[in-house]
C-alpha positions in Angstrom: -10.5 19.5 -21.1 -12.2 18.7 -24.4 -10.3 17.2 -27.2 -12.4 17.6 -30.6 -8.7 17.8 -32.7 -5.4 18.1 -33.1 -5.6 22.1 -33.0 -7.3 21.8 -29.0 -3.7 19.5 -28.6 -1.6 22.2 -30.3 -3.7 24.9 -28.3 -2.4 22.7 -25.1 1.1 22.5 -25.1 1.4 26.0 -26.0 -0.4 27.1 -23.1 2.4 24.5 -21.5 5.1 26.6 -23.2 4.3 29.7 -22.0 3.1 28.8 -18.8 7.3 27.1 -18.7 5.3 23.7 -17.4 7.7 22.2 -20.1 10.8 24.1 -19.7 13.4 24.5 -22.7 15.4 22.1 -23.5 12.8 19.7 -21.2 12.0 16.3 -23.6 8.0 16.0 -24.1 6.3 12.8 -22.5 5.9 10.9 -25.3 3.2 10.6 -27.9 1.7 7.8 -26.6 1.4 8.9 -23.2 0.0 12.6 -24.3 -2.5 10.0 -26.7 -3.8 8.9 -23.7 -3.7 11.8 -21.7 -5.7 13.7 -24.5 -8.3 11.2 -25.0 -7.5 10.9 -28.8 -5.3 9.0 -31.3 -1.5 9.3 -31.1 -1.8 10.8 -34.6 -3.4 13.5 -33.8 -0.9 14.4 -31.0 1.8 13.7 -34.0 0.4 16.7 -35.9 -0.1 18.6 -33.4 3.4 18.7 -32.6 4.9 18.7 -35.7 3.0 21.8 -36.6 5.2 23.2 -33.4 8.0 22.4 -34.5 7.6 24.1 -37.6 6.8 27.1 -35.6 10.2 26.5 -34.6 9.2 25.7 -31.0 10.3 22.2 -30.4 12.9 20.2 -31.5 12.3 16.6 -33.0 14.1 13.7 -33.4 13.4 10.3 -34.6 13.8 7.9 -31.8 15.5 10.7 -29.9 12.1 12.0 -29.0 10.6 15.8 -29.2 12.4 18.7 -26.8 12.1 22.4 -26.2 13.9 24.4 -27.9 16.5 26.7 -25.2 16.3 29.0 -28.2 13.3 29.2 -30.2 13.0 30.4 -33.5 9.6 31.7 -34.5 8.9 32.1 -38.1 7.5 34.7 -39.7 4.3 34.5 -42.2 4.4 35.6 -45.6 2.0 35.4 -48.0 2.1 35.9 -51.8 -0.3 38.5 -52.6 -1.9 40.1 -55.4 0.0 43.3 -56.4 -3.2 44.8 -57.7 -5.0 44.1 -54.7 -2.2 45.5 -52.5 -2.6 49.0 -54.8 -6.2 48.9 -54.4 -6.1 48.4 -51.2 -4.3 51.3 -50.1 -7.5 53.7 -52.4 -5.0 53.8 -55.5 -6.2 52.9 -59.0 -4.1 49.6 -60.5 -2.5 50.1 -63.4 -0.9 47.3 -65.4 1.5 46.3 -68.0 3.6 44.3 -69.7 6.8 45.3 -70.9 8.2 42.1 -72.4 7.5 38.7 -73.4 10.0 35.8 -74.5 11.0 32.2 -74.2 14.6 32.7 -73.2 17.0 30.7 -71.5 17.5 31.8 -68.2 21.4 33.0 -66.4 23.3 29.9 -65.6 22.7 30.7 -61.8 19.2 30.6 -62.1 19.1 27.7 -64.0 20.9 26.2 -62.0 18.9 27.8 -58.5 15.6 26.2 -61.1 17.0 23.3 -61.0 16.9 23.6 -65.4 18.1 21.0 -67.4 21.3 23.8 -69.7 20.0 25.2 -72.8 16.4 24.9 -71.7 14.1 28.2 -72.9 10.9 28.8 -70.9 8.8 32.1 -70.3 10.7 35.9 -69.1 8.3 38.1 -68.4 8.9 42.0 -67.2 5.8 44.3 -66.4 5.1 47.1 -64.8 2.6 48.2 -62.2 1.7 51.0 -60.7 -1.1 53.3 -58.5 -2.6 55.9 -59.7 -0.5 56.0 -62.8 2.7 56.7 -60.1 5.2 53.0 -61.0 4.6 50.6 -57.7 7.2 47.7 -58.8 8.5 46.4 -61.1 8.7 42.4 -61.8 11.0 40.3 -63.7 9.7 36.5 -63.5 11.1 32.9 -65.0 8.1 30.4 -65.5 8.8 26.4 -65.0 7.1 25.2 -67.9 7.8 21.8 -66.9 5.3 22.6 -63.6 3.2 24.7 -65.5 3.0 24.6 -69.6 0.3 26.6 -70.1 1.2 29.0 -69.2 4.0 29.1 -72.1 0.7 30.1 -74.5 -0.7 32.3 -72.2 -0.8 36.9 -73.2 0.1 38.0 -70.1 -0.5 41.6 -71.8 -4.1 42.0 -70.2 -3.6 39.8 -66.6 -0.5 39.9 -64.9 1.9 36.8 -64.1 1.6 37.0 -60.8 -2.0 37.7 -60.4 -2.6 34.2 -62.8 -0.3 31.7 -60.9 -1.9 33.2 -57.4 -5.0 32.6 -58.7 -4.8 29.1 -60.5 -1.1 27.5 -59.6 -0.9 26.1 -56.0 2.3 26.1 -53.8 4.1 24.9 -51.0 7.0 26.5 -49.6 10.2 28.9 -51.2 12.4 31.5 -50.3 12.2 35.2 -50.6 15.8 36.9 -49.9 15.0 41.0 -49.1 17.5 44.2 -50.3 18.5 47.0 -51.4 19.8 47.4 -55.1 21.0 50.3 -56.7 18.1 51.1 -59.8 20.4 51.1 -63.6 19.6 52.9 -66.4 16.6 50.8 -67.8 15.1 50.4 -64.1 15.3 53.8 -63.2 14.1 55.3 -66.6 10.6 52.9 -65.9 10.5 53.3 -62.2 11.1 57.3 -62.2 13.8 57.5 -60.4 17.7 58.9 -60.7 20.0 55.7 -62.2 21.7 54.4 -58.8 18.6 54.9 -56.5 18.7 52.6 -53.9 14.9 50.4 -55.1 13.9 48.0 -52.1 13.9 44.0 -53.9 12.4 41.0 -53.4 13.6 37.7 -55.3 11.1 35.2 -54.5 11.8 31.4 -55.2 8.2 29.1 -55.3 7.8 25.2 -55.2 4.9 23.0 -55.6 4.5 20.2 -53.0 7.4 18.1 -54.9 9.7 20.8 -54.6 10.0 21.4 -58.2 9.8 25.4 -58.8 7.7 26.5 -60.4 8.6 30.4 -60.6 11.2 32.5 -59.7 10.5 36.5 -59.8 12.2 39.9 -59.0 10.8 43.0 -57.8 12.0 45.7 -57.7 9.8 48.9 -55.7 9.0 52.4 -56.0 10.9 54.2 -53.0 9.0 54.3 -50.5 7.6 51.2 -50.3 7.0 49.1 -47.3 6.8 45.2 -46.6 4.2 43.4 -43.4 5.1 40.5 -42.3 2.9 39.1 -40.1 4.8 37.0 -36.8 
């Protein structure tokens, strides 16, 4: 077996896990022994094992070694996509309208979640994205200007905050909550549905490498929307 990098170590470890060479609950050989077996640096083994642990297949403990999880969990992969691209890839003409752009104080719960100082005002945007002239998704977004100061001066009438952030601001993690919510009078009017209609809602909170909030967005989709996740 030729090892050219950590990906090769990852592939071999995954092969052994799938073949039950290392069974659930079993402790793996230590990194030094694996490095000697594979003929590579210990750091190479460390990186490969950490990636697999991040996927939910291994448990790593300092001074406790690396163990195969008895009940492994695989994480879904979610990429933040451009709403515009998502619409155009379905063959529809993309439309965008900025509904409002103001500096406002976020609600207390959101302020705490974004770890903001009391009384601070940050950009709050609402926009409607459409497909072939029909409402597709309503975007309700707050942006942390301490992380993205330039956002305080951008006019988002021509380009959506979704597109600008995806193209310009890298993120390293976050949270995604999916739910069904009932359309308010205003939301129903914008999405051309009856008040109280159940809407697929995605609320996403993204952070940078320092684990500081970049943005919090709430997306309310018109009926019929399906979200695709890669497992």
